[in-house]
N, C-alpha and C positions, 0 to 999 in steps of 0.2 A: 419378473425380469424375462422368464421364458415366454410368457404371453405377449410382452412387448416386441419381442424379436418376431414371434409368429405373425403378429398383426403387420409388422413391416414387410415381411416375406410376402405375405398375402397381398398387400397393396401393390407391391412391386410386381408380382406375377400377373395381379390383374391388369395393371397398366400395360404390361408388355404384350398381353394378349389382346387388349382392347386398342392398342395403337401399334401399328407395325413400323413407326418411325421413330427416330431418335430426336434429341432436343437439337433443333436446326438453328443454333446460334452460338456466337462466339462468347465464350465465359471468361477467358484468361489469355493475355499477351504478355510475353517476356522476350527479352533479347539483351544483347551486350553491344555498346557504342563505343567505337574505336575510330582513330584517325589513320591516316596512310602510314604513320610511324607505329602503329598498332598500340598507341597509348590509349589508356581508358579516359573517356571524357566524361564530363559532368553537365547536367542541364536539367530540362524538363521534358517529360513525354505526355503528351495529351491526345486523347481521343475525340475526334470529331464526328459529328453526324454527316452522312453522305448527302442528306437532302438539303439542309440548311446550314450546315458547318457550325452548329451549336455545340457547346462543350458537353461531352458524355462523362468523361473522368479524366483525371490527370494525376500525376505524381512526380515529384523531384528525384533525381538520381545523382550521386555523388562519386560512385565508384565505376561507372560504365553500365552497371546492371540496372535495368527498369523492369518493373513488374506492374500490371494492371489487371485488376480483377472486377468481378460483379459487372461484366459488360452487358450481356443479354441483347446483343446485336447480330444481325447477319452480315453487315457490311459496315466497316468504318474506315476513317482515314486517321493514320498514326503521324502526328506531327512532332518531330523532334527539334526543340530549340535550345539555344545556349549562345553565349557571347564567345565561346571557343570554336563553333563551328557554325557554318550557315544552316538555315532553316531547311530541314529535311522532312519530305512528306512520303508516306507509304499508303497504298490502297490495299486493304486487307479484306478478304471475302470468305465466308464460311464455306469449307469444302469437306465437311464430314467430321472436322476436329474442334472439339470445345476449347482445348488447351493448345494455343499456338505459340511454339517457341521459334522466333525469327532467326536465332543463331547470332552471328556477328553482323552489325550494321555498321557499314563503312561510310563516315560523313566527311565532308570537305571543310577543312580549317577555315577560320575566319582570320583574316590578316590583322584585325584589330581587337586583339585579346585584352580583356580587362582581368583584374585580380580576382574577381569573384562575379558569380552569376547572381542577378537580381530578379526573383520572380515575383511579379506584382499581382498576379492573378489570385482569385479568391479559391480556396480549397475547403472542402467539407470538414467541419470539426470532428464529425464522428463517421466511422464506417463500420458496417455490419458484416460479420462473417456467417456462413452458413451453419457452422457449429456452435453458434451462441456467443461467440467472442465479439467484443466490440473494441475498436481502435479509435483512440482519441488523440487528435493532433494537438500539441502544445505550442510549438514555435509560432510565433506572430498572433497569438491569441491572447485573451485576458488571462489565461492560465499561465503564461510565461512571466506574468508580473508577480507571482506569488514569491514571498519572502522564504518559504521553506518547502520542502516536498511534503511535509504534513499538511501544509495549508493547500498546496497544489492539489493533493488527493482529495481534500474536503470539497473541491469544486468540480470534481470529475461526476459525470452522471452514473447513478446507481451505486456509488461509494459513498459510505457514511463514516466519518471520523469522530469519535467520541471517547473521552477520558482515555486516550492513548491507543485505543483499538480501532483498527481499520476493518471495515466490514463492507461486503458486498450484499445489496439488498436481495432477499430471497434465499441467500446462501449462508451467510455468517462470516466469521472473522477470516480474513486473507492473510496471505503470506507474500512477500515482496521479492520480485526477481529483478535483476538488472542485467539487460541484454541477454535473457535467458537462463541466468545463473542466480540461484538464491542468495539474498543479502540479509543482514539483520537491520533492525530498526535504527540502530546506531549508525550503520553504513549508509543506509539511504538518506538519513538526515544530512550526510555531507556531500551529497550530490549537487553539483551546481545547477540551478534551475536553467541557466543560459545554455547547457549542454543537452538538455532534454529534448527529444524531437517528437516522441509520441508515447502513448501508454496503452498497453493491452490490458482489458479486463477479461480474464479467462474464467467463465463461471463454471465450466467442466473440464478441469484438467486431467490429462492422461496420467499414467502411472509414471512416465519419466519424471513428473514434478514430484517434489517431497510430499508424503502424506501429512505433513504438518500444516493444516489448514484447509478451509472449506472451499476457497477460491484462490486464484493466482493473480497479483497485479504485476505485469511485466513492464518495467520502465526501459525505455529504449532510447539511447543517447545518440546525438549526431556523430557521424563518423569524422575522425580527426586526419589532419593534413599528412600528406606524403612528401610535401616540398616545401620547406620554409617554416614559418611561424604564424600561428594564428590563435587569437584569443579574445576574450571580453573582459571589461571591467564595469562593475555596477556599484552604484551607491543608491541605498534606499533610506529614506527617512520615513518613520511611522509615528503618527501623533494620535493619541488616543486620550479622551478626557478621563476614561475609566482608570487606565494604567500608567500615562504619562508617555514620555517620548523614547523611542529606541532607533537606533541606526544598525543598518546591515551592509557590510562592505564584502564584495565578492569579486574574485579574481580567478581566472581560469585561462590556461594556455596550452597550445600544442605545438610541438617542434619535431620535424622528421627531415632526415637527409639519408638517402640510400637505404640501408636496410635497418637503420636504427630510427626508433620512434620515442618520443618522450612526452608525457603529459604531466600537468601539474595543476593544483587549485588550491586556493585558501580563502576562508570566510570568517569574518568576524563580526559577532553581535554584541552591542553594547548598549545600555540603557536600562530601562525598568519593564517589567511584567506583572500582571495581577490576576488573581483568581479568587473569587468570593463564594463561599459555600454557607447556606442558610439550612439548619436542619431543626426539625422538632421531633421529639420522642414522646409518646404519651401512652401511658397505662391507664385506661379508663375504670378498670376495676376498682370500686370505692376502697375494697379491703387492702389494696396495695397501690393506691393512686400515685402517679408520678408524672410530672411534665417537665421536660428538658427543652430549652430553646438555645440552641448553639449555633454561633457564627464563627467561621474560620476564615481569615482573611490573609491569603498568601501574598505579601507586598515584595516581589523578587527584584533583586539587583543583579544584573548580568556584569560581573566584573570582568569575566573572559569567556565568553561562549564562542569558541573557535573551532573550525574543522580545516583539515589540511591532507593533502595527498600527492603522490607522485608516482608515475609508472614508467617502465622501461621495457621496450619490446625489441627483439631481434627477430628479423624475417629471413628465413633461410631461403624460401622460395615463395612462389604465389601460393603453394599449398600447405605450408607449415611455418609455424612461428613459435617463439617462446616468449613469456612475458613475466615480469617480476613488478609487484606494486606494494607499496607501503602507504598506509593512511591511518587517520585517526581523528579524535576530536577532544577538546577539553570543555569542561563544564565547571567553571568556577563561580558558584552562587553564592551571594550574600543576601541581606535583606532581613525581613522579620515576618513571622507567622504569628498573627493576633487572634487568640481564642477567646471567646467570651460565652460562658455557659451559665444559665440560669436555671435552677432546679426547684421545684416545688413539690412537696410530698404531704402526707397527712400529718406529719409531725414537724417537718423543717421547711425553711425558705432560705436557700443559699446561692451565692453568686461568685464565680471563679473567673478571674482573669489570668490568662497564661500567655506570656510573650515569649517566643523562641527566637533568639538571635541565630540566624543561619550562617554556617561557615562550612560549606560543603564544596569539596573539589573532587572531579571524577576525570580520569584520564583513559581513554579507550584506544587501543592499538590493534592493527591488523596488517598481516603481511601474506601476500599470495604469491605462489610460483605456479604457473600454468604452462601446458605444452598443448597446442591444438594443430591438427594435420587434416588434410583431405587426402583420403587413402586410395581413390580410385577415379577413373574418369566419369563414373556415374554420379559422384559427389558424396561418396560415403565418408564419414568423418569420425576422429577419435579426439577425445579430450581427456587430459589427465592433470590432475592439480592437488595442491596440498595448501592448507591455510592454517596460520596460527593466530589466535585472537586472544587479547589480554584486556580485562577490565580491571581497573584499580579505583577504589573510592574511599576517601576518608571524610568522616562527619565529626565536627567539633562544635556542638550546638550549646548554648547557654540559655537555660529556661528559667525565667522569672514567673513565679506562680504566687497569686494573692488570692484569698478567700475570705468571703463574709457569710458566716453561718449563724443565723439568728442573732445578728448584731454582734457577733465575736469575729474579730480579724485573725486571719492565719497567714502566714508568708513562709516561703521556702524557695530554695534555689536548687536546680538540678543541672548537672553536666551529662551530656550524651556524648561519649567518644566511641566512634565505630570505624572498623576497618573492613573492607570488603574486596576480596580477589577472586576472579574468575578467569580460568584459563581454558581454552577450548582448542583442539587440534582435529582438524577434518582432512580426510583423504578421499578422493572420488575419481572415478574413471567411467567415462560414457562412450559408447560405440554405436554409430548409426550406419547401418548397412543398407544402401539403396539396391534392392534386389532387382528392380526393374524400373520402367518410368511410372508404374502404376502401384508399387508396393515398397515398403520400406519396413526393416525390422530394427528395433532400438533395445539396447540392453546396457545395463550399468550396475555399479556397485558403490557403495559408500561406507566408510568407517569414521565415527566420531567418538571422541574422548573429552569429557568435561570433569573439571574439579572446581569446587567452590568452596570458599571459607570465608566466614563472617564472624567477628567478634564485636559485640556491642555491651559497652560498659555504662552503667548509670551510676552517678554519684549524687548524693543529697546532702544539703547544708541549710540550716536554718538562717545563716548569715552568708551574704554574698562573699565577704572576705574571710570567713571563717574556714574551719576544716571540713572538707566534703568526705562523707562516708560511703563506701561501697555498698550498693543495693542489689541482693541476690535475686529479688523477685523480677525486677525489670531487666536485669543483664542476662546474657546467654551467648554461647558459642554454637556455630553451625557449620557442618562439614558435609559435603555431598560430592559423590561420585557416580558418573553415569557413563555407559558405554552403548552406542546404538550402531548395530550392523544393519544395512539395508542393501536389497537388490531388487532390480526390476526388469521386466521385459515387456516390450509394446511392439504390436504388428499392426500395420495400417495398409489398406488396399483400395484401389478404385476399381470396382466391379462394373465393367461396361461403361456406359456413360452417364448412368442414372444414380448408382448406389455406391457410396464408398463408407468404409467403417474402420474403426480402430479399437482393438481389443488388447488389453494388458492386465497385468497384476504386479504388485509391489509387495514385498514382504519386509518386515523390520523386526528386529530382536532387540529387545531393551532390557539392560541390567543395571539397576541403581541400588545405591546404599546411602542411607541419610542417618546422621548422628546429629543430636541438639540436646543442649543442657536446660533448654526452656521447659519449665513445668517438671523438673527433674530430668534425669538422664533418659533419653528416648532414642531407640534405634529402629530404623525401619529398612527392610531389604526385600527386594522383589525382582523376579525375572518374568518377562511376559513376551510371547511372540503374537503378531498380527499380520493378517493378510488383507490387502486392499485391492480387489478387482474393480475394473472399470470397462465400460463399453459404450462407444459412441456411433451413432449411425446418422448418415446424411443421404437425402434423397432428393432428386430433381425431378419434380412432378411435369413442369413444363418452364418454359422460359422466364414465366412470372412467378413461379411458385416453387419453393424449396422448403423442405422439411428436415428437422434433426430431432434425434431422441437420445438421451444419455442416461447412464447410471454411474454413479462416482461414489466410492467410499473413502472416508478421510478420517484423521484423528487429530486432536488437539491436545498436546501435554502441557501440564501447568507450568507456567514461568518459574524460574528458580526461586526468586524471592516471595512468590506466592506459597511456596513450601516452606519457607523459613519462618519460624514462629517468633522471631525476635520482635520486639516492641518498637513502634513509631509513636512516640508520645505526643498527645494533642492537649489533654488535661487530665486531672485526677480520675476522672470517670469515662474518658474516651480514648481508646488506643487502636491503632491498626496493626494486625498480627497476620502472619502466614499460617498456612494449615498443612502440616506435613501428611495429613490423611487424604488430601486430593487425589482424585482418580482422573486418568486421561479422559477426555471427551471424544466419543466416536460418532460418526455421521454416515448415513446413507442418503444420498441426494438423487432423486429422479427428475428429469426435465424434458418437456417436448416443446418444440418451438417451430415456426413457420416465418419465412420471408416472402412477402407479397408485393411485388414492385418495390416502392421505396419503405414499406412497413416492415417492422421486426415484431413478432408476437412470441411471447414465452409463457408457459404455465409449468409449474413444478411443485414438488413435494419434498420435504427434508425431515428426516426422522433422526434424533439426537439421543444418544445414551449416555447418562451421566453428564448432561451439559453443565459447563462451568458457569457460575453466576457468583453472586456476593450479596452480603446483607450486614445489618447491624445486629449482633446477638448479644444477648444478656451475658454480663461477666460474672465474676465470683462474688461481688458485692451487689447489694440491691439496686443501686443506681448506675452502675457501670455498664459499658457497652463496648464490644469489640468489633470493629469492621473487619471482616474475613471473607475470603474466597470460599466457596463451598461448591458441592454438586447437587444438582437436582436429580429427580429420578430419570426423567425422560421429557422430551419436548417435540411437539408436532408443528410444523410449519408449511403452509401453502402460500403460493403467490402466483400473480399473472401481471404481466407488463406489456406495453405497446410502445415503441419508439419510432420516430420519423424525423429525418434530417432533410433539408433542402438549401440550395445555393443559388443565388442570382450574382449579378455582376456588383451589387452594392450591399446585398443582404444575405448573410450566412445564418442559418438558424438550426439548432438541435433540440428536439423535445421529447421527453420520456414521461409517462404515466404508469403507475404500478398500484397494485393493491395487495396487502399480504394479511394472513390471518395466522396467529400463533397461539399455542396453548402449552405452557408449562405444567408439569405434575410433580408434586413434593409429598412424601410421606415421611421425612425425616426431622425437619426443622420446624414443624407446626406453622407453616405459612397459611394465612387464611386466603381460601381459595375464593376469588372474585370473578367479575364478569370477563367475557372475552369478546373482543370485536375487531373488525378489521382495521389496517392501517394503510393511509393513502399517502403515496409520494408523488411528487410532481416536480419536474425539472426543465428549465428552458435557458439556452444559451445562445445569445444573439450577437452579431458583429455587424455593424453599419459602416461602410467605407464610403467616405467622401473623396473621390480621386484627387491625387496630388495635395491634399490638405491633412486629413486626419482619420482616425478610426474611433468609433464610439462602441464600447462593448458593454452589454447589460446581461448579467447572469442573476437567475432567481432560482431558489428551490424551496420546496415546502414538505415537511416530513409531519404527517398528522398523529393525533393521539394514538396510544398503542395500549391495549388491555390484553394480557396473555395469562390470566388466571391467577398468577402469584404477585403480579405487579401492574401498575399503571404509569405509563409515561406520557407527559404531555407534549403537545406539538411544538415544533421549533421550525424555523425558516431563516433565510437570509437573502438579501437583495445587494448586488454589487454593480456599481456603475464605474467605468473607467474611459478614460480618452487618451489616444497615443498619437504622437507626431514624430515623424522620422525627418532626420537632417543630413546632409553631406553624404548624399547617396546611400542612405540607410545605415551609415556607419554609427550614428548617434541617434537613439531612441529615448524620448522622454514620455513618461507615463504617469498620469494622475488618477487615482482610484479612491472611491469611497466605499468601505466594505461594511456589510450588514448595517444599511442605512437605517432601517427601521427597528433595530435593536431586538430582531426576533429570535436571535440564537442564544438559547438558555436551556440547560439541561435540567429538568425537574419531573417529579413524580411521586409516587406513594406507594407503600405496600404495608402489610400487617404481619408480623412474625412473632411467635412466642407471647401473644397477648399485647404487644406493643405496636402501636400505630407510629408509622415514621412517614415523614414529608421532607423532601429535600428540593433545594433550588440552587444550581450552580451558575454563576455568571463568569464568562471568560472574556478575554481581550479580543473580541471579534468586530466590534464597532470602532473603526478607526480611519484615518485619512493617511495615504501613502503617496510619496512622490519618488519616482525612481528613474534614474538616468544610467543608460547602458551604452557603452562605447565598444566597438568592434574593431580590432586592429589585427595587422599582419599582411603578410604577401604571399600566402598559400594558395595553391590552384586546386589541388586534388586531395583526396582522402584515402586512409588505408589503416590507421591504427585500430586494432580490434581489441576490446575490453573484456575479458572473462574472468569470473570468480567461481570459487568453489561453492558448492551448496553449503549452507550454514544455518539449518533450522535452529540449532542449539543456541546461537547467538540471539535470535529473536526473544528466547526466554530468559536472557540475561538481564532484562530491565526489570 
């Protein structure tokens, strides 16, 4: 790290000595738009070329404040447009300042005001920041037709969603933020897609972000109304040959009058879902030969998959407000899980069928109380918040099991009754002190306390209507208490016009106690402290070239249920169990990047200590296997990527290509070490606009084969095509899309552990047709509601 800093200082000094001039171009323009009554306006800010009036950059603004970045021009024309005021033009010339703040721009009102601004121009899907962050526009793109945030993130460039894990290529698992505040997976699942404006993919997070995760995905919602009511109602119908039909009804609205703001949303999913897993396990050694061919078919029925929420905000003044929010979601899941396991050994041939009638209900609830204030004229801010989260789940599954062993029939019935309760309390305070126009000091602290209680009872009977007897081997109780104290400090500074840097450190103290009755009474207790430094350097070499370099250290703690060794039953020889011996995964990540004109280049290296993985390990009986999370020893990952976006009046395109190389090392679980080879990733998102008619949107990505020593993963891809038409001045939008047209998205691969060769192939409900209708209503004109929530990494681990 010291060498990296010295290299940048050397380059900087060399450039200063070689060139006696500073960057002679405008990089950033900002300002505030008001009318003669000092009311904040909304509209569009566009930068035009002085030579031919071509569009350079543009952005919408809803609360009077506009910002335009990555300009790289010596002279531009700023055009402010809106139905609230007449078109306003300003000529801006470089006069020694890269960052220009125009202050307050007074505009003349338009006498023919409408209820809303309609922006018809094309805006780029993707924007690149000099620090490696990418910003993805969601509104009015194919991304906005997603049924859920999970599906939406799977369509974002450089983001991979697989088996419930959200990862950023080259970095690893990401944590999710909403408007700059950390949220849980259950919380982000309840965000209305219609309210999402854009998504930031932050690959090099500073110390102000929680250390739980290798990257940060920040979801930014549209700002809500200050006068009147505004909302959207959406109905989606999804038809899949593989899974069946499902519907998704979404409603969100905002109301504001004077100093009181109110928001609410409700979503309901009904219908069917499906997931199919094919697995083979083979021990080729003749002395203990065994082959198991297992299919597991999850045929889900959504009795009531709903999310809900409302928030109330009181604004004391323009500089401070207090907000209270309650939200939650219900998952009432029925259906059946069908398991079929054919086993051959040297002595026996057996076949087992296990049908699990699902009756699972989960209720998650969250309450937030937050205070936010601007503390001085420089823009320093204070945030204080407290949050309570509650997860309650009940399982009442009936398992019908039949076996055929060497022509002898067996049959038995099992009941699995389980209760799960998780309670989490978080308190947090953050202060940002703007020391000057070029420097900022941020500091904060957080305290979280989590308690988890799980009881799982298995009862077995030879007769469905007979007496069920309690089974000690499969049943268990689990208790877990955890307290995490965290504090951080981060300093950022712009040094001259060429170099800016950010330096910070975060400390976290973890204390936990785990008790379980699985495999006998077990108790685990541990205290540990960690420090996570980070450094980010940005340098401008010229108007066309910008460099950045970063070092980030992070941690990933195991999810609570991954620690819980209770049994999820599939068949007599297959169970899923947690691992109370799991250790946190620690990461050190380095990255160097360059922006050249419209291209974004990155190369990086990530070193993982105790990386969390998973495998099917042999159980206590010869043919049994346990699917369990575990720690590898270490992992090395290298990556390089290049991205390019462009936009014309009728075509908007974003393209990314990357290559990565990973190698995992294990000296504990007897993984057979195999070949390692690079993995290719290609992404393209295109929108074609036929003026006054419709939009055609095409998204495609490909993730190649991955071999990293202990495992091989096969390639997967998807192609999605959509068409959208607007009616009634854009109040009504109809969208038809075909997802995963060529059925290329399947999760499959193979590995060898403990002399067992394992192959798996998972099919998900990704190939479908969807029809969506979205209606926008209301009479609002301006926006003001600000939604903040407290950091809650612990909630991400509740799943």
